[in-house]
C-alpha positions in Angstrom: -43.2 4.0 3.2 -44.9 5.2 6.4 -42.1 5.4 8.9 -44.5 6.4 11.7 -45.6 2.7 11.7 -42.1 1.5 12.6 -41.7 -0.1 16.1 -39.9 2.9 17.5 -42.4 5.5 16.2 -41.6 8.8 14.6 -38.1 10.2 14.9 -37.8 13.9 15.9 -35.1 16.0 14.4 -33.9 19.2 16.0 -32.0 22.2 14.7 -28.3 22.4 15.8 -27.8 24.8 18.7 -24.1 25.4 18.0 -21.3 24.6 15.6 -17.6 25.2 15.2 -14.5 23.9 13.5 -11.2 22.7 15.1 -7.8 23.6 13.6 -4.1 23.3 14.3 -2.5 26.6 15.3 0.7 28.0 13.8 3.9 27.8 15.8 3.7 24.1 16.8 7.3 22.9 16.2 6.6 19.4 17.3 3.3 18.8 15.4 3.3 16.5 12.4 0.0 18.1 11.3 0.3 21.3 9.3 -0.6 24.6 10.8 -4.1 25.6 9.8 -5.2 22.0 9.0 -8.5 20.8 10.4 -8.7 18.1 13.1 -11.2 15.2 12.6 -12.6 12.7 15.1 -12.1 14.9 18.1 -14.5 14.2 21.0 -16.8 17.1 22.1 -18.4 16.7 25.6 -21.4 18.8 26.6 -22.6 18.8 30.2 -24.5 21.0 32.7 -23.3 21.8 36.3 -24.9 18.7 37.8 -22.4 16.3 36.0 -25.3 13.8 35.9 -25.4 11.1 33.3 -28.7 12.4 31.9 -27.2 15.8 31.2 -24.1 14.5 29.4 -24.0 14.6 25.6 -21.2 13.7 23.2 -20.3 14.2 19.6 -17.2 14.2 17.3 -15.8 16.5 14.7 -16.3 15.3 11.1 -13.7 14.9 8.4 -13.8 18.7 7.9 -13.1 19.4 11.6 -16.7 20.6 12.0 -18.8 19.8 15.1 -22.4 20.6 15.9 -25.1 19.5 18.3 -28.8 20.0 19.1 -31.4 18.4 21.3 -30.3 20.1 24.6 -33.1 20.9 27.1 -33.2 24.3 28.8 -30.2 24.8 31.0 -26.6 26.2 31.3 -23.9 24.1 29.6 -20.2 23.7 29.4 -18.7 22.5 26.1 -15.3 20.7 26.4 -13.2 20.0 23.4 -10.9 17.0 23.9 -7.5 16.1 22.4 -7.6 14.0 19.2 -7.2 10.3 19.6 -4.2 10.3 17.2 -2.1 12.5 19.5 1.1 11.4 17.9 0.5 14.0 15.2 -0.4 16.7 17.6 2.4 16.5 20.3 3.0 20.0 21.7 -0.7 21.0 21.7 -3.3 21.0 24.5 -7.0 21.2 24.2 -8.8 24.5 23.6 -10.3 26.3 26.6 -13.8 25.0 27.5 -16.8 27.0 26.3 -18.8 28.0 29.4 -22.1 29.6 30.2 -23.8 28.4 27.0 -27.5 28.9 28.0 -30.4 27.2 26.3 -33.6 29.1 27.1 -37.0 27.6 27.6 -38.3 29.2 24.4 -35.6 27.5 22.3 -33.3 30.5 22.0 -29.7 30.5 23.1 -27.7 33.0 25.1 -24.0 33.1 24.8 -21.5 35.9 25.5 -24.4 38.2 26.5 -26.0 37.7 23.1 -29.3 35.9 22.7 -29.9 34.1 19.3 -33.5 33.3 18.4 -34.4 29.7 17.8 -35.0 30.4 14.1 -31.5 31.8 13.7 -29.6 29.0 15.3 -27.0 27.6 15.4 -24.6 29.8 17.3 -21.3 29.7 15.2 -18.1 29.5 17.3 -16.1 29.8 14.1 -12.6 28.4 13.9 -11.3 27.2 17.3 -7.5 26.4 17.6 -5.8 24.0 19.9 -3.4 25.8 22.3 0.3 25.5 22.3 1.7 23.6 25.4 3.7 25.8 27.7 4.9 23.4 30.3 8.2 21.5 30.0 9.4 18.4 31.8 13.1 17.6 31.6 15.3 14.8 32.9 18.0 12.2 32.2 18.1 8.4 31.9 21.2 6.5 33.0 22.1 2.9 33.8 23.1 1.8 37.2 26.7 2.2 36.3 26.1 5.9 35.4 26.3 5.6 31.6 23.7 7.6 29.6 21.0 5.7 27.7 20.3 6.9 24.2 17.0 6.7 22.3 14.8 5.7 25.3 11.1 6.5 24.7 9.7 8.7 27.5 5.9 8.8 27.6 3.7 11.0 29.7 0.0 10.5 30.3 -2.3 13.1 31.8 -4.1 11.9 34.9 -7.9 12.3 35.1 -8.1 13.8 31.6 -7.2 12.8 28.1 -3.6 13.8 27.2 -0.4 12.1 26.0 3.1 13.3 25.1 6.3 11.4 24.2 9.8 11.9 23.2 13.2 10.1 23.2 16.4 10.7 25.0 19.5 12.0 23.1 23.0 10.7 23.1 23.6 12.2 26.6 20.4 10.5 28.0 18.6 13.8 28.3 15.0 14.4 27.3 12.4 17.2 27.1 8.7 16.8 27.1 6.2 19.6 26.3 2.8 19.3 28.0 -0.2 21.2 29.2 -1.4 21.9 32.7 -2.5 19.2 35.2 -0.8 16.2 36.7 1.3 14.0 34.4 2.6 10.5 34.9 5.9 9.9 33.2 8.2 6.9 32.8 10.8 5.4 30.3 9.6 2.6 28.1 11.0 0.0 25.7 9.1 0.0 22.4 7.5 -3.4 22.6 5.6 -2.9 19.3 7.3 -5.7 17.4 6.7 -8.1 20.3 3.0 -8.1 19.8 3.1 -9.7 16.3 3.2 -13.2 17.8 6.5 -14.1 16.3 9.6 -14.1 18.5 11.8 -13.7 15.4 10.8 -10.0 15.5 11.1 -9.5 19.3 12.4 -6.2 20.5 15.3 -6.7 23.0 17.1 -4.1 25.1 20.2 -4.0 27.3 18.2 -2.1 30.0 14.9 -2.5 32.0 13.2 0.1 34.1 12.1 -1.4 37.4 10.9 1.7 39.3 7.6 3.6 39.6 6.3 6.3 37.3 7.0 9.9 38.4 4.2 12.4 38.8 4.6 16.1 37.8 1.9 18.7 38.5 1.5 22.0 36.7 -1.2 24.7 37.1 -4.1 24.3 34.7 -3.3 27.4 32.5 -1.1 28.4 29.6 1.6 30.1 31.8 5.1 28.9 31.1 6.4 26.4 33.8 9.1 23.8 34.0 9.9 20.8 36.1 13.6 19.7 36.0 15.6 16.7 37.2 13.0 14.1 36.5 15.7 11.5 36.2 15.4 7.7 35.8 17.9 5.0 36.6 17.5 1.7 34.6 18.9 -1.7 35.4 21.4 -3.4 33.0 19.7 -6.3 31.2 22.6 -8.8 30.6 20.8 -12.0 31.4 18.7 -14.0 28.9 15.6 -16.1 29.6 14.7 -18.6 26.9 12.1 -21.3 26.7 9.4 -23.1 24.8 5.7 -23.1 25.1 4.0 -26.4 24.3 0.7 -28.3 24.6 0.3 -31.0 27.3 1.3 -33.6 24.7 4.6 -31.9 24.1 3.9 -30.5 20.6 4.9 -26.8 20.1 2.3 -24.2 20.4 1.6 -22.9 16.9 -1.0 -20.2 17.6 -1.0 -16.7 19.0 0.8 -16.6 22.4 3.0 -14.5 24.5 5.1 -14.8 27.7 5.0 -12.2 30.5 8.1 -12.1 32.7 8.0 -10.3 36.0 9.7 -10.2 39.4 8.6 -8.9 42.8 10.7 -5.8 42.6 8.9 -4.6 39.5 11.3 -5.7 36.9 10.1 -7.6 33.9 9.9 -8.1 30.2 7.7 -9.4 27.5 8.2 -11.9 24.6 6.0 -13.3 21.9 6.1 -17.0 21.0 7.6 -18.2 17.7 4.9 -19.5 15.4 6.8 -22.6 14.1 8.5 -24.0 17.2 6.9 -22.4 20.3 10.2 -20.8 21.5 10.7 -17.4 23.1 13.6 -15.3 24.3 14.0 -12.1 26.4 16.8 -10.1 28.1 16.4 -9.1 31.8 18.6 -8.0 34.7 19.9 -10.8 36.9 17.3 -11.9 39.4 14.4 -14.3 40.1 11.4 -14.1 37.8 7.9 -15.5 37.3 6.8 -16.4 33.8 3.2 -16.6 32.6 2.3 -17.8 29.1 -0.9 -16.6 27.6 -2.9 -17.7 24.5 -4.8 -15.3 22.4 -8.1 -16.9 21.4 -10.3 -15.6 18.6 -14.0 -16.0 19.1 -16.3 -15.9 16.0 -19.7 -14.5 16.5 -22.4 -16.8 15.1 -26.1 -16.1 14.7 -28.3 -18.8 16.3 -31.6 -19.5 14.6 
């Protein structure tokens, strides 16, 4: 078959300019992934100093943790290696340092680390690159309004402006410790609502507390120097009231599809409940107060080809 006659014309292939492999380092006590294991599906961003859309390129590591890229025009580039999407298995790690001053020359050669590699000898091999161990710690305590400690509260942290996530749970004294990298992190306690998203209120997660405050922000220097931020405490409200109800169609019959109920107040308190498949009922625990309820229906739309 003559592919040059295809509507898009001939497809040009280029030699990779660089390659490398991402791995888990040793010494990560909180990592589920084994030391030395490769990390697949990690995003690799390549950009020049202009930050323009046209200069931005993106790829991923393959199942062997290997990444490579070609097709860059002449210029000076920064290669940024992101955290894996499945960060739960890599808690306690931060992304590797960016690869900077990667120069693609007009004749197709590449200059990196003061060494120029001819076009015929490419790609430049970065070898094995390891994620770095996080060196910043955030500590605090979760208590109820009556001063009692709250055990097994999930504390989550999200890095602002860049990919990054960490989580832990409080101990029997309500204390928690998070290990993160540099930058600004937004942290707050959460109820694990996972079971409430299965659209069956028989499996709803309930709790005797609700957090009604704002997230806390913690900022560290963008480096691997050891730092700590203490006394990031949270006070949660006691949830000893119960809201129950039923979601129905206008004719009174029970809703038997995928639905949920959001419960919220003006002071930031709230909860979430899924609706029982068979009878349309729902139930949720909240602190005493006045609430607004919104019922939502999840609609599945099937794509059809029109002829």
